[in-house]
C-alpha positions in Angstrom: -1.1 11.4 0.0 -2.2 8.1 1.3 -5.7 6.6 1.2 -7.1 5.8 4.6 -9.9 3.4 5.4 -12.6 4.5 7.8 -15.5 2.8 9.6 -18.4 4.7 11.1 -19.4 3.4 14.6 -22.8 5.0 14.2 -24.1 3.4 10.9 -21.4 0.9 10.1 -20.6 2.4 6.7 -17.0 1.8 5.6 -15.3 4.2 3.2 -11.9 5.3 1.9 -10.6 8.9 1.9 -7.5 10.4 0.3 -5.9 12.6 3.1 -2.6 14.0 4.2 -0.8 12.0 6.9 -1.4 14.8 9.4 -5.2 14.6 9.0 -7.0 13.9 12.3 -10.1 12.1 11.0 -13.1 12.1 8.7 -16.9 12.3 8.9 -19.0 9.6 7.5 -20.4 10.5 4.1 -23.5 8.5 4.8 -24.6 9.8 8.3 -22.1 12.7 8.7 -21.0 11.4 12.2 -17.3 11.2 13.1 -15.8 7.9 11.7 -12.8 6.0 13.1 -9.8 5.1 11.0 -9.7 1.4 10.3 -6.7 -0.8 10.3 -6.1 -1.8 6.7 -3.6 -4.0 4.8 -1.9 -3.2 1.6 -1.7 -5.4 -1.4 1.7 -6.6 -2.5 2.6 -8.9 -5.4 5.8 -10.9 -5.3 7.1 -12.2 -8.5 9.3 -14.8 -6.8 11.7 -16.9 -8.9 9.8 -16.3 -12.1 10.6 -12.6 -12.2 14.0 -13.1 -14.0 12.4 -15.4 -16.6 9.5 -12.9 -17.1 11.9 -10.1 -17.6 13.9 -12.1 -20.1 10.7 -12.9 -22.0 10.0 -9.1 -22.2 13.6 -8.4 -23.5 14.8 -6.9 -20.2 16.6 -8.0 -17.1 16.0 -7.6 -13.4 17.6 -4.7 -11.6 20.7 -5.9 -9.7 20.9 -5.4 -6.0 22.9 -2.4 -4.8 26.4 -3.0 -3.6 26.4 -4.3 0.0 22.7 -5.2 -0.2 22.3 -8.9 0.5 18.6 -9.5 0.0 17.7 -8.3 -3.5 17.0 -5.0 -5.1 13.2 -5.0 -4.8 12.8 -5.4 -1.0 11.8 -1.8 -0.4 14.0 -1.4 2.7 15.7 1.6 1.3 19.2 0.2 0.9 
């Protein structure tokens, strides 16, 4: 289940809530009024060129890209 961010238009309180993707909303835990889902960004960390050397330092090796996959094995595109 994803964590959604909410903002209360009544009191301005911002909070997060773990909900199913089919959930329709949430009430503010501060004033108990309906809150609006806020647009949020996710954190992503890119290892860049140092990933291979970091893995070698740990005694491992980076995962190779799947056959027919031209942009690396860690892109998250599902290929």
